[in-house]
All heavy atoms as TSV, in Angstrom:
chain	resi	resn	atom	element	x	y	z
A	1	VAL	N	N	17.652	7.122	-16.133
A	1	VAL	CA	C	17.493	7.990	-14.980
A	1	VAL	C	C	16.870	7.176	-13.849
A	1	VAL	O	O	15.922	6.419	-14.066
A	1	VAL	CB	C	16.608	9.212	-15.311
A	1	VAL	CG1	C	16.361	10.054	-14.092
A	1	VAL	CG2	C	17.241	10.023	-16.412
A	2	PHE	N	N	17.381	7.345	-12.636
A	2	PHE	CA	C	16.890	6.633	-11.470
A	2	PHE	C	C	16.301	7.622	-10.464
A	2	PHE	O	O	16.816	8.713	-10.294
A	2	PHE	CB	C	18.012	5.836	-10.800
A	2	PHE	CG	C	18.515	4.707	-11.647
A	2	PHE	CD1	C	19.574	4.886	-12.512
A	2	PHE	CD2	C	17.912	3.462	-11.592
A	2	PHE	CE1	C	20.034	3.839	-13.306
A	2	PHE	CE2	C	18.356	2.418	-12.374
A	2	PHE	CZ	C	19.429	2.620	-13.234
A	3	ASP	N	N	15.235	7.203	-9.800
A	3	ASP	CA	C	14.619	7.993	-8.730
A	3	ASP	C	C	14.775	7.235	-7.420
A	3	ASP	O	O	14.615	6.019	-7.379
A	3	ASP	CB	C	13.121	8.193	-8.990
A	3	ASP	CG	C	12.845	9.185	-10.088
A	3	ASP	OD1	O	13.540	10.216	-10.141
A	3	ASP	OD2	O	11.929	8.941	-10.892
A	4	GLU	N	N	15.069	7.975	-6.342
A	4	GLU	CA	C	15.147	7.363	-5.023
A	4	GLU	C	C	13.739	7.344	-4.432
A	4	GLU	O	O	13.066	8.369	-4.373
A	4	GLU	CB	C	16.098	8.128	-4.115
A	4	GLU	CG	C	16.342	7.428	-2.800
A	4	GLU	CD	C	17.484	8.049	-2.016
A	4	GLU	OE1	O	17.588	9.287	-1.997
A	4	GLU	OE2	O	18.245	7.284	-1.435
A	5	ILE	N	N	13.273	6.142	-4.010
A	5	ILE	CA	C	11.926	6.038	-3.444
A	5	ILE	C	C	11.952	5.871	-1.930
A	5	ILE	O	O	10.937	6.033	-1.273
A	5	ILE	CB	C	11.114	4.896	-4.104
A	5	ILE	CG1	C	11.830	3.561	-3.995
A	5	ILE	CG2	C	10.820	5.233	-5.546
A	5	ILE	CD1	C	11.030	2.386	-4.530
A	6	ALA	N	N	13.103	5.535	-1.401
A	6	ALA	CA	C	13.327	5.422	0.045
A	6	ALA	C	C	14.841	5.471	0.218
A	6	ALA	O	O	15.582	5.267	-0.756
A	6	ALA	CB	C	12.737	4.120	0.583
A	7	PRO	N	N	15.325	5.720	1.421
A	7	PRO	CA	C	16.774	5.762	1.602
A	7	PRO	C	C	17.436	4.481	1.081
A	7	PRO	O	O	17.043	3.369	1.428
A	7	PRO	CB	C	16.944	5.895	3.119
A	7	PRO	CG	C	15.686	6.568	3.565
A	7	PRO	CD	C	14.600	6.028	2.654
A	8	ALA	N	N	18.374	4.660	0.171
A	8	ALA	CA	C	19.152	3.577	-0.439
A	8	ALA	C	C	18.325	2.652	-1.343
A	8	ALA	O	O	18.784	1.589	-1.708
A	8	ALA	CB	C	19.881	2.758	0.631
A	9	ILE	N	N	17.113	3.057	-1.705
A	9	ILE	CA	C	16.290	2.269	-2.633
A	9	ILE	C	C	15.980	3.145	-3.838
A	9	ILE	O	O	15.359	4.193	-3.705
A	9	ILE	CB	C	14.987	1.769	-1.985
A	9	ILE	CG1	C	15.306	0.876	-0.792
A	9	ILE	CG2	C	14.137	1.017	-3.009
A	9	ILE	CD1	C	14.080	0.420	-0.029
A	10	ARG	N	N	16.427	2.683	-4.996
A	10	ARG	CA	C	16.228	3.446	-6.226
A	10	ARG	C	C	15.468	2.596	-7.237
A	10	ARG	O	O	15.518	1.381	-7.202
A	10	ARG	CB	C	17.578	3.873	-6.792
A	10	ARG	CG	C	18.311	4.831	-5.850
A	10	ARG	CD	C	19.740	5.066	-6.259
A	10	ARG	NE	N	19.871	5.641	-7.573
A	10	ARG	CZ	C	20.029	6.928	-7.828
A	10	ARG	NH1	N	20.076	7.787	-6.842
A	10	ARG	NH2	N	20.159	7.372	-9.058
A	11	THR	N	N	14.765	3.258	-8.134
A	11	THR	CA	C	14.025	2.581	-9.192
A	11	THR	C	C	14.192	3.363	-10.490
A	11	THR	O	O	14.551	4.537	-10.474
A	11	THR	CB	C	12.532	2.439	-8.836
A	11	THR	OG1	O	11.902	1.595	-9.812
A	11	THR	CG2	C	11.823	3.773	-8.803
A	12	VAL	N	N	13.932	2.701	-11.594
A	12	VAL	CA	C	14.027	3.347	-12.897
A	12	VAL	C	C	12.879	4.337	-13.048
A	12	VAL	O	O	11.726	4.018	-12.763
A	12	VAL	CB	C	13.967	2.292	-14.026
A	12	VAL	CG1	C	13.963	2.963	-15.391
A	12	VAL	CG2	C	15.118	1.312	-13.901
A	13	SER	N	N	13.193	5.535	-13.480
A	13	SER	CA	C	12.175	6.556	-13.706
A	13	SER	C	C	11.363	6.184	-14.945
A	13	SER	O	O	11.897	5.696	-15.934
A	13	SER	CB	C	12.845	7.915	-13.915
A	13	SER	OG	O	11.883	8.902	-14.153
A	14	SER	N	N	10.077	6.421	-14.896
A	14	SER	CA	C	9.218	6.137	-16.036
A	14	SER	C	C	9.639	6.988	-17.236
A	14	SER	O	O	9.831	8.190	-17.109
A	14	SER	CB	C	7.756	6.444	-15.698
A	14	SER	OG	O	6.964	6.352	-16.862
A	15	PRO	N	N	9.749	6.368	-18.419
A	15	PRO	CA	C	10.152	7.142	-19.594
A	15	PRO	C	C	8.995	7.895	-20.249
A	15	PRO	O	O	9.201	8.629	-21.193
A	15	PRO	CB	C	10.682	6.053	-20.534
A	15	PRO	CG	C	9.872	4.853	-20.184
A	15	PRO	CD	C	9.663	4.949	-18.686
A	16	PHE	N	N	7.774	7.710	-19.740
A	16	PHE	CA	C	6.608	8.298	-20.376
A	16	PHE	C	C	6.332	9.719	-19.893
A	16	PHE	O	O	6.368	9.997	-18.700
A	16	PHE	CB	C	5.358	7.441	-20.118
A	16	PHE	CG	C	5.486	6.057	-20.672
A	16	PHE	CD1	C	5.720	4.985	-19.831
A	16	PHE	CD2	C	5.386	5.825	-22.034
A	16	PHE	CE1	C	5.851	3.705	-20.337
A	16	PHE	CE2	C	5.509	4.550	-22.548
A	16	PHE	CZ	C	5.746	3.487	-21.704
A	17	LEU	N	N	6.046	10.584	-20.830
A	17	LEU	CA	C	5.606	11.945	-20.537
A	17	LEU	C	C	4.285	12.144	-21.257
A	17	LEU	O	O	4.192	11.933	-22.472
A	17	LEU	CB	C	6.629	12.975	-21.023
A	17	LEU	CG	C	7.987	12.938	-20.347
A	17	LEU	CD1	C	8.951	13.900	-21.029
A	17	LEU	CD2	C	7.854	13.282	-18.882
A	18	ILE	N	N	3.256	12.523	-20.531
A	18	ILE	CA	C	1.928	12.720	-21.106
A	18	ILE	C	C	1.587	14.200	-20.991
A	18	ILE	O	O	1.596	14.759	-19.890
A	18	ILE	CB	C	0.881	11.843	-20.378
A	18	ILE	CG1	C	1.277	10.372	-20.502
A	18	ILE	CG2	C	-0.509	12.102	-20.944
A	18	ILE	CD1	C	0.452	9.431	-19.655
A	19	GLU	N	N	1.292	14.795	-22.128
A	19	GLU	CA	C	0.992	16.219	-22.157
A	19	GLU	C	C	-0.190	16.538	-21.246
A	19	GLU	O	O	-1.222	15.863	-21.279
A	19	GLU	CB	C	0.661	16.656	-23.592
A	19	GLU	CG	C	0.508	18.152	-23.741
A	19	GLU	CD	C	0.282	18.569	-25.184
A	19	GLU	OE1	O	0.691	17.843	-26.102
A	19	GLU	OE2	O	-0.321	19.624	-25.377
A	20	GLY	N	N	-0.012	17.542	-20.397
A	20	GLY	CA	C	-1.079	17.980	-19.508
A	20	GLY	C	C	-1.184	17.183	-18.215
A	20	GLY	O	O	-2.058	17.439	-17.403
A	21	VAL	N	N	-0.310	16.195	-18.019
A	21	VAL	CA	C	-0.346	15.376	-16.801
A	21	VAL	C	C	0.988	15.524	-16.085
A	21	VAL	O	O	2.053	15.316	-16.675
A	21	VAL	CB	C	-0.605	13.888	-17.141
A	21	VAL	CG1	C	-0.561	13.035	-15.880
A	21	VAL	CG2	C	-1.924	13.726	-17.860
A	22	LYS	N	N	0.922	15.890	-14.801
A	22	LYS	CA	C	2.138	16.034	-14.009
A	22	LYS	C	C	2.728	14.650	-13.739
A	22	LYS	O	O	2.026	13.721	-13.332
A	22	LYS	CB	C	1.828	16.727	-12.686
A	22	LYS	CG	C	3.043	16.941	-11.828
A	22	LYS	CD	C	2.676	17.574	-10.498
A	22	LYS	CE	C	3.924	17.607	-9.641
A	22	LYS	NZ	N	3.620	17.546	-8.243
A	23	LYS	N	N	4.002	14.514	-13.979
A	23	LYS	CA	C	4.689	13.240	-13.737
A	23	LYS	C	C	4.858	13.062	-12.234
A	23	LYS	O	O	5.394	13.932	-11.541
A	23	LYS	CB	C	6.040	13.238	-14.437
A	23	LYS	CG	C	6.723	11.895	-14.413
A	23	LYS	CD	C	7.943	11.913	-15.307
A	23	LYS	CE	C	8.593	10.565	-15.333
A	23	LYS	NZ	N	9.728	10.535	-16.256
A	24	GLU	N	N	4.371	11.935	-11.714
A	24	GLU	CA	C	4.465	11.638	-10.287
A	24	GLU	C	C	5.783	10.942	-9.976
A	24	GLU	O	O	6.258	10.117	-10.752
A	24	GLU	CB	C	3.312	10.720	-9.856
A	24	GLU	CG	C	1.949	11.354	-9.970
A	24	GLU	CD	C	1.688	12.391	-8.916
A	24	GLU	OE1	O	2.234	12.276	-7.797
A	24	GLU	OE2	O	0.935	13.332	-9.197
A	25	LYS	N	N	6.347	11.261	-8.822
A	25	LYS	CA	C	7.558	10.595	-8.370
A	25	LYS	C	C	7.176	9.184	-7.910
A	25	LYS	O	O	6.155	8.990	-7.244
A	25	LYS	CB	C	8.180	11.372	-7.210
A	25	LYS	CG	C	9.461	10.764	-6.736
A	25	LYS	CD	C	10.078	11.551	-5.603
A	25	LYS	CE	C	11.342	10.813	-5.174
A	25	LYS	NZ	N	11.878	11.262	-3.947
A	26	PRO	N	N	7.979	8.171	-8.272
A	26	PRO	CA	C	7.658	6.820	-7.820
A	26	PRO	C	C	7.719	6.721	-6.294
A	26	PRO	O	O	8.422	7.493	-5.635
A	26	PRO	CB	C	8.728	5.945	-8.460
A	26	PRO	CG	C	9.712	6.841	-9.079
A	26	PRO	CD	C	9.184	8.230	-9.057
A	27	ARG	N	N	6.967	5.777	-5.746
A	27	ARG	CA	C	6.958	5.563	-4.289
A	27	ARG	C	C	6.893	4.071	-4.011
A	27	ARG	O	O	6.619	3.274	-4.897
A	27	ARG	CB	C	5.797	6.304	-3.652
A	27	ARG	CG	C	4.444	5.919	-4.197
A	27	ARG	CD	C	3.361	6.827	-3.605
A	27	ARG	NE	N	2.071	6.509	-4.166
A	27	ARG	CZ	C	1.540	7.088	-5.227
A	27	ARG	NH1	N	2.194	8.044	-5.838
A	27	ARG	NH2	N	0.374	6.730	-5.678
A	28	MET	N	N	7.123	3.719	-2.786
A	28	MET	CA	C	7.105	2.311	-2.385
A	28	MET	C	C	5.700	1.736	-2.553
A	28	MET	O	O	4.707	2.434	-2.338
A	28	MET	CB	C	7.532	2.155	-0.920
A	28	MET	CG	C	8.968	2.548	-0.630
A	28	MET	SD	S	10.197	1.468	-1.368
A	28	MET	CE	C	9.908	-0.035	-0.471
A	29	ALA	N	N	5.644	0.479	-2.929
A	29	ALA	CA	C	4.363	-0.217	-3.018
A	29	ALA	C	C	3.822	-0.431	-1.603
A	29	ALA	O	O	4.590	-0.530	-0.645
A	29	ALA	CB	C	4.554	-1.558	-3.701
A	30	PRO	N	N	2.500	-0.508	-1.446
A	30	PRO	CA	C	1.956	-0.752	-0.111
A	30	PRO	C	C	2.270	-2.172	0.354
A	30	PRO	O	O	2.514	-3.067	-0.466
A	30	PRO	CB	C	0.445	-0.566	-0.299
A	30	PRO	CG	C	0.204	-0.780	-1.745
A	30	PRO	CD	C	1.452	-0.362	-2.455
A	31	GLN	N	N	2.253	-2.360	1.651
A	31	GLN	CA	C	2.415	-3.693	2.216
A	31	GLN	C	C	1.155	-4.512	1.928
A	31	GLN	O	O	0.074	-3.950	1.768
A	31	GLN	CB	C	2.630	-3.610	3.738
A	31	GLN	CG	C	3.886	-2.877	4.141
A	31	GLN	CD	C	5.142	-3.615	3.735
A	31	GLN	OE1	O	5.218	-4.832	3.816
A	31	GLN	NE2	N	6.129	-2.868	3.276
A	32	ALA	N	N	1.296	-5.818	1.867
A	32	ALA	CA	C	0.127	-6.678	1.640
A	32	ALA	C	C	-0.894	-6.436	2.749
A	32	ALA	O	O	-0.573	-6.526	3.933
A	32	ALA	CB	C	0.543	-8.145	1.617
A	33	GLY	N	N	-2.114	-6.079	2.374
A	33	GLY	CA	C	-3.184	-5.846	3.332
A	33	GLY	C	C	-3.178	-4.468	3.965
A	33	GLY	O	O	-4.003	-4.182	4.828
A	34	GLU	N	N	-2.288	-3.585	3.534
A	34	GLU	CA	C	-2.162	-2.269	4.170
A	34	GLU	C	C	-3.431	-1.430	4.051
A	34	GLU	O	O	-3.747	-0.645	4.936
A	34	GLU	CB	C	-0.985	-1.517	3.562
A	34	GLU	CG	C	-0.684	-0.205	4.238
A	34	GLU	CD	C	0.560	0.464	3.703
A	34	GLU	OE1	O	1.404	-0.200	3.085
A	34	GLU	OE2	O	0.686	1.680	3.922
A	35	HIS	N	N	-4.181	-1.592	2.969
A	35	HIS	CA	C	-5.375	-0.771	2.745
A	35	HIS	C	C	-6.675	-1.578	2.797
A	35	HIS	O	O	-7.703	-1.116	2.316
A	35	HIS	CB	C	-5.255	-0.055	1.393
A	35	HIS	CG	C	-4.058	0.833	1.319
A	35	HIS	ND1	N	-2.968	0.535	0.552
A	35	HIS	CD2	C	-3.770	1.997	1.953
A	35	HIS	CE1	C	-2.067	1.482	0.706
A	35	HIS	NE2	N	-2.522	2.376	1.559
A	36	THR	N	N	-6.630	-2.761	3.391
A	36	THR	CA	C	-7.801	-3.645	3.431
A	36	THR	C	C	-9.025	-2.944	4.008
A	36	THR	O	O	-10.096	-2.953	3.402
A	36	THR	CB	C	-7.495	-4.914	4.245
A	36	THR	OG1	O	-6.415	-5.613	3.591
A	36	THR	CG2	C	-8.699	-5.814	4.359
A	37	TRP	N	N	-8.873	-2.343	5.180
A	37	TRP	CA	C	-10.021	-1.710	5.837
A	37	TRP	C	C	-10.604	-0.593	4.973
A	37	TRP	O	O	-11.822	-0.527	4.774
A	37	TRP	CB	C	-9.621	-1.169	7.210
A	37	TRP	CG	C	-9.430	-2.264	8.219
A	37	TRP	CD1	C	-8.288	-2.977	8.446
A	37	TRP	CD2	C	-10.413	-2.792	9.110
A	37	TRP	NE1	N	-8.502	-3.904	9.425
A	37	TRP	CE2	C	-9.795	-3.804	9.861
A	37	TRP	CE3	C	-11.749	-2.486	9.353
A	37	TRP	CZ2	C	-10.472	-4.532	10.836
A	37	TRP	CZ3	C	-12.413	-3.206	10.335
A	37	TRP	CH2	C	-11.788	-4.215	11.064
A	38	GLU	N	N	-9.744	0.283	4.443
A	38	GLU	CA	C	-10.228	1.406	3.638
A	38	GLU	C	C	-10.943	0.930	2.376
A	38	GLU	O	O	-12.002	1.457	2.016
A	38	GLU	CB	C	-9.069	2.331	3.237
A	38	GLU	CG	C	-8.412	3.045	4.393
A	38	GLU	CD	C	-7.255	2.256	5.012
A	38	GLU	OE1	O	-7.139	1.032	4.805
A	38	GLU	OE2	O	-6.461	2.882	5.729
A	39	ILE	N	N	-10.372	-0.059	1.708
A	39	ILE	CA	C	-10.972	-0.546	0.463
A	39	ILE	C	C	-12.315	-1.216	0.734
A	39	ILE	O	O	-13.313	-0.941	0.049
A	39	ILE	CB	C	-10.012	-1.503	-0.269
A	39	ILE	CG1	C	-8.810	-0.714	-0.786
A	39	ILE	CG2	C	-10.727	-2.236	-1.409
A	39	ILE	CD1	C	-7.676	-1.574	-1.289
A	40	LEU	N	N	-12.361	-2.091	1.737
A	40	LEU	CA	C	-13.623	-2.775	2.029
A	40	LEU	C	C	-14.689	-1.795	2.519
A	40	LEU	O	O	-15.859	-1.931	2.165
A	40	LEU	CB	C	-13.402	-3.912	3.018
A	40	LEU	CG	C	-12.600	-5.096	2.445
A	40	LEU	CD1	C	-12.318	-6.127	3.528
A	40	LEU	CD2	C	-13.306	-5.724	1.259
A	41	ARG	N	N	-14.290	-0.791	3.298
A	41	ARG	CA	C	-15.265	0.239	3.701
A	41	ARG	C	C	-15.802	0.981	2.485
A	41	ARG	O	O	-16.999	1.277	2.399
A	41	ARG	CB	C	-14.628	1.236	4.666
A	41	ARG	CG	C	-14.477	0.719	6.073
A	41	ARG	CD	C	-13.865	1.783	6.970
A	41	ARG	NE	N	-13.589	1.266	8.283
A	41	ARG	CZ	C	-12.438	1.445	8.936
A	41	ARG	NH1	N	-11.472	2.173	8.401
A	41	ARG	NH2	N	-12.260	0.933	10.124
A	42	SER	N	N	-14.910	1.287	1.523
A	42	SER	CA	C	-15.354	2.008	0.324
A	42	SER	C	C	-16.310	1.170	-0.519
A	42	SER	O	O	-17.078	1.714	-1.314
A	42	SER	CB	C	-14.150	2.438	-0.522
A	42	SER	OG	O	-13.605	1.348	-1.235
A	43	LEU	N	N	-16.277	-0.140	-0.343
A	43	LEU	CA	C	-17.197	-1.042	-1.052
A	43	LEU	C	C	-18.490	-1.278	-0.276
A	43	LEU	O	O	-19.345	-2.040	-0.713
A	43	LEU	CB	C	-16.505	-2.376	-1.336
A	43	LEU	CG	C	-15.328	-2.301	-2.315
A	43	LEU	CD1	C	-14.579	-3.623	-2.355
A	43	LEU	CD2	C	-15.817	-1.902	-3.691
A	44	GLY	N	N	-18.607	-0.627	0.892
A	44	GLY	CA	C	-19.849	-0.709	1.656
A	44	GLY	C	C	-19.838	-1.695	2.812
A	44	GLY	O	O	-20.856	-1.860	3.486
A	45	TYR	N	N	-18.715	-2.354	3.065
A	45	TYR	CA	C	-18.643	-3.280	4.197
A	45	TYR	C	C	-18.572	-2.509	5.512
A	45	TYR	O	O	-17.913	-1.475	5.603
A	45	TYR	CB	C	-17.411	-4.186	4.088
A	45	TYR	CG	C	-17.533	-5.264	3.044
A	45	TYR	CD1	C	-17.189	-5.018	1.720
A	45	TYR	CD2	C	-17.997	-6.526	3.374
A	45	TYR	CE1	C	-17.300	-5.991	0.745
A	45	TYR	CE2	C	-18.109	-7.516	2.413
A	45	TYR	CZ	C	-17.756	-7.247	1.102
A	45	TYR	OH	O	-17.868	-8.219	0.148
A	46	GLN	N	N	-19.235	-3.035	6.525
A	46	GLN	CA	C	-19.179	-2.464	7.867
A	46	GLN	C	C	-17.979	-3.074	8.606
A	46	GLN	O	O	-17.492	-4.149	8.253
A	46	GLN	CB	C	-20.474	-2.773	8.638
A	46	GLN	CG	C	-21.725	-2.229	7.975
A	46	GLN	CD	C	-21.692	-0.719	7.831
A	46	GLN	OE1	O	-21.396	-0.008	8.789
A	46	GLN	NE2	N	-21.989	-0.236	6.633
A	47	ASP	N	N	-17.524	-2.405	9.670
A	47	ASP	CA	C	-16.357	-2.881	10.411
A	47	ASP	C	C	-16.552	-4.296	10.942
A	47	ASP	O	O	-15.608	-5.091	10.931
A	47	ASP	CB	C	-16.016	-1.929	11.556
A	47	ASP	CG	C	-15.384	-0.630	11.066
A	47	ASP	OD1	O	-15.090	-0.508	9.847
A	47	ASP	OD2	O	-15.176	0.263	11.904
A	48	THR	N	N	-17.755	-4.622	11.397
A	48	THR	CA	C	-17.997	-5.977	11.916
A	48	THR	C	C	-17.871	-7.018	10.807
A	48	THR	O	O	-17.364	-8.116	11.039
A	48	THR	CB	C	-19.385	-6.080	12.573
A	48	THR	OG1	O	-20.373	-5.636	11.638
A	48	THR	CG2	C	-19.456	-5.249	13.843
A	49	GLU	N	N	-18.310	-6.664	9.594
A	49	GLU	CA	C	-18.190	-7.578	8.457
A	49	GLU	C	C	-16.726	-7.759	8.050
A	49	GLU	O	O	-16.293	-8.874	7.733
A	49	GLU	CB	C	-18.987	-7.058	7.261
A	49	GLU	CG	C	-20.482	-7.001	7.498
A	49	GLU	CD	C	-21.207	-6.269	6.387
A	49	GLU	OE1	O	-20.868	-5.103	6.108
A	49	GLU	OE2	O	-22.111	-6.886	5.791
A	50	ILE	N	N	-15.971	-6.680	8.086
A	50	ILE	CA	C	-14.552	-6.755	7.742
A	50	ILE	C	C	-13.819	-7.617	8.763
A	50	ILE	O	O	-13.011	-8.479	8.400
A	50	ILE	CB	C	-13.930	-5.346	7.664
A	50	ILE	CG1	C	-14.603	-4.537	6.549
A	50	ILE	CG2	C	-12.424	-5.430	7.440
A	50	ILE	CD1	C	-14.243	-3.070	6.538
A	51	ALA	N	N	-14.118	-7.409	10.032
A	51	ALA	CA	C	-13.488	-8.210	11.085
A	51	ALA	C	C	-13.803	-9.689	10.890
A	51	ALA	O	O	-12.928	-10.547	11.064
A	51	ALA	CB	C	-13.944	-7.738	12.460
A	52	ALA	N	N	-15.025	-10.007	10.503
A	52	ALA	CA	C	-15.398	-11.403	10.260
A	52	ALA	C	C	-14.612	-11.976	9.084
A	52	ALA	O	O	-14.147	-13.127	9.134
A	52	ALA	CB	C	-16.899	-11.504	10.006
A	53	LEU	N	N	-14.451	-11.202	8.030
A	53	LEU	CA	C	-13.655	-11.657	6.879
A	53	LEU	C	C	-12.205	-11.917	7.287
A	53	LEU	O	O	-11.602	-12.919	6.885
A	53	LEU	CB	C	-13.697	-10.619	5.756
A	53	LEU	CG	C	-15.016	-10.465	5.017
A	53	LEU	CD1	C	-14.979	-9.234	4.116
A	53	LEU	CD2	C	-15.319	-11.713	4.199
A	54	LEU	N	N	-11.655	-11.031	8.103
A	54	LEU	CA	C	-10.287	-11.203	8.581
A	54	LEU	C	C	-10.168	-12.440	9.467
A	54	LEU	O	O	-9.225	-13.225	9.322
A	54	LEU	CB	C	-9.823	-9.959	9.340
A	54	LEU	CG	C	-9.670	-8.689	8.500
A	54	LEU	CD1	C	-9.478	-7.479	9.395
A	54	LEU	CD2	C	-8.534	-8.826	7.514
A	55	ASN	N	N	-11.128	-12.635	10.366
A	55	ASN	CA	C	-11.095	-13.794	11.271
A	55	ASN	C	C	-11.199	-15.115	10.524
A	55	ASN	O	O	-10.611	-16.115	10.933
A	55	ASN	CB	C	-12.203	-13.693	12.318
A	55	ASN	CG	C	-11.917	-12.633	13.354
A	55	ASN	OD1	O	-10.758	-12.307	13.613
A	55	ASN	ND2	N	-12.960	-12.060	13.937
A	56	ARG	N	N	-11.959	-15.122	9.412
A	56	ARG	CA	C	-12.121	-16.347	8.612
A	56	ARG	C	C	-10.954	-16.568	7.658
A	56	ARG	O	O	-10.858	-17.612	7.028
A	56	ARG	CB	C	-13.410	-16.280	7.795
A	56	ARG	CG	C	-14.661	-16.389	8.630
A	56	ARG	CD	C	-15.897	-16.724	7.805
A	56	ARG	NE	N	-15.948	-16.091	6.502
A	56	ARG	CZ	C	-16.763	-15.086	6.167
A	56	ARG	NH1	N	-17.593	-14.586	7.053
A	56	ARG	NH2	N	-16.750	-14.584	4.964
A	57	GLY	N	N	-10.096	-15.575	7.514
A	57	GLY	CA	C	-8.977	-15.694	6.593
A	57	GLY	C	C	-9.344	-15.363	5.155
A	57	GLY	O	O	-8.569	-15.631	4.235
A	58	ALA	N	N	-10.530	-14.791	4.948
A	58	ALA	CA	C	-10.978	-14.434	3.604
A	58	ALA	C	C	-10.353	-13.111	3.144
A	58	ALA	O	O	-10.409	-12.779	1.968
A	58	ALA	CB	C	-12.496	-14.330	3.569
A	59	ALA	N	N	-9.778	-12.370	4.066
A	59	ALA	CA	C	-9.080	-11.116	3.771
A	59	ALA	C	C	-7.890	-11.049	4.716
A	59	ALA	O	O	-7.826	-11.776	5.712
A	59	ALA	CB	C	-10.007	-9.920	3.975
A	60	THR	N	N	-6.954	-10.192	4.388
A	60	THR	CA	C	-5.795	-10.021	5.248
A	60	THR	C	C	-5.565	-8.534	5.486
A	60	THR	O	O	-5.895	-7.712	4.635
A	60	THR	CB	C	-4.536	-10.674	4.633
A	60	THR	OG1	O	-3.466	-10.608	5.571
A	60	THR	CG2	C	-4.112	-9.991	3.357
A	61	ALA	N	N	-5.048	-8.212	6.642
A	61	ALA	CA	C	-4.731	-6.825	6.977
A	61	ALA	C	C	-3.278	-6.767	7.410
A	61	ALA	O	O	-2.761	-7.692	8.035
A	61	ALA	CB	C	-5.639	-6.308	8.081
A	62	TYR	N	N	-2.635	-5.696	7.052
A	62	TYR	CA	C	-1.226	-5.498	7.377
A	62	TYR	C	C	-1.036	-5.393	8.875
A	62	TYR	O	O	-1.753	-4.667	9.556
A	62	TYR	CB	C	-0.718	-4.228	6.686
A	62	TYR	CG	C	0.691	-3.855	7.041
A	62	TYR	CD1	C	1.762	-4.672	6.681
A	62	TYR	CD2	C	0.966	-2.686	7.727
A	62	TYR	CE1	C	3.056	-4.319	7.000
A	62	TYR	CE2	C	2.264	-2.319	8.038
A	62	TYR	CZ	C	3.304	-3.137	7.678
A	62	TYR	OH	O	4.592	-2.801	7.990
A	63	GLN	N	N	-0.079	-6.132	9.384
A	63	GLN	CA	C	0.274	-6.093	10.805
A	63	GLN	C	C	1.737	-5.664	10.904
A	63	GLN	O	O	2.626	-6.454	10.603
A	63	GLN	CB	C	0.125	-7.488	11.441
A	63	GLN	CG	C	-1.261	-8.061	11.364
A	63	GLN	CD	C	-2.175	-7.456	12.412
A	63	GLN	OE1	O	-1.732	-7.090	13.482
A	63	GLN	NE2	N	-3.442	-7.347	12.087
A	64	PRO	N	N	2.003	-4.424	11.293
A	64	PRO	CA	C	3.400	-4.009	11.399
A	64	PRO	C	C	4.134	-4.861	12.437
A	64	PRO	O	O	3.553	-5.260	13.443
A	64	PRO	CB	C	3.347	-2.555	11.825
A	64	PRO	CG	C	1.925	-2.254	12.117
A	64	PRO	CD	C	1.084	-3.379	11.667
A	65	LYS	N	N	5.381	-5.178	12.133
A	65	LYS	CA	C	6.187	-5.981	13.061
A	65	LYS	C	C	6.545	-5.134	14.264
A	65	LYS	O	O	6.834	-3.951	14.138
A	65	LYS	CB	C	7.441	-6.488	12.371
A	65	LYS	CG	C	7.142	-7.466	11.257
A	65	LYS	CD	C	8.406	-7.957	10.624
A	65	LYS	CE	C	8.044	-8.898	9.489
A	65	LYS	NZ	N	9.219	-9.389	8.785
A	66	ALA	N	N	6.531	-5.761	15.425
A	66	ALA	CA	C	6.914	-5.057	16.656
A	66	ALA	C	C	8.406	-4.754	16.612
A	66	ALA	O	O	9.208	-5.539	16.099
A	66	ALA	CB	C	6.581	-5.921	17.871
A	67	ALA	N	N	8.771	-3.615	17.142
A	67	ALA	CA	C	10.182	-3.234	17.193
A	67	ALA	C	C	10.921	-4.174	18.128
A	67	ALA	O	O	10.435	-4.511	19.200
A	67	ALA	CB	C	10.311	-1.794	17.653
A	68	VAL	N	N	12.096	-4.589	17.710
A	68	VAL	CA	C	12.923	-5.461	18.530
A	68	VAL	C	C	13.716	-4.606	19.486
A	68	VAL	O	O	14.400	-3.673	19.073
A	68	VAL	CB	C	13.865	-6.314	17.639
A	68	VAL	CG1	C	14.770	-7.172	18.499
A	68	VAL	CG2	C	13.060	-7.153	16.677
A	69	LYS	N	N	13.630	-4.914	20.779
A	69	LYS	CA	C	14.362	-4.150	21.792
A	69	LYS	C	C	15.588	-4.947	22.212
A	69	LYS	O	O	15.546	-6.151	22.352
A	69	LYS	CB	C	13.477	-3.868	22.994
A	69	LYS	CG	C	12.316	-2.962	22.664
A	69	LYS	CD	C	11.509	-2.629	23.891
A	69	LYS	CE	C	10.356	-1.706	23.498
A	69	LYS	NZ	N	9.552	-1.327	24.629
A	70	ASP	N	N	16.694	-4.231	22.397
A	70	ASP	CA	C	17.956	-4.873	22.821
A	70	ASP	C	C	17.940	-5.154	24.290
A	70	ASP	O	O	17.407	-4.563	25.101
A	70	ASP	CB	C	19.154	-4.006	22.459
A	70	ASP	CG	C	19.297	-3.889	20.940
A	70	ASP	OD1	O	19.004	-4.871	20.256
A	70	ASP	OD2	O	19.699	-2.796	20.482
């Protein structure tokens, strides 16, 4: 069985069923660095500390590509 996770992108459905747990539909994996700010904040880092980590290259944050205009 295949599940669609995005238009024209399909993945194999998990064969596991766990009693009492609702089976979640698969979804796309996050982009590299997509949740950097949220995760580091949850660990107690302040925004200035996160920015310093990003500037030093010790962490990375997702940068969406700019739309190409014709």
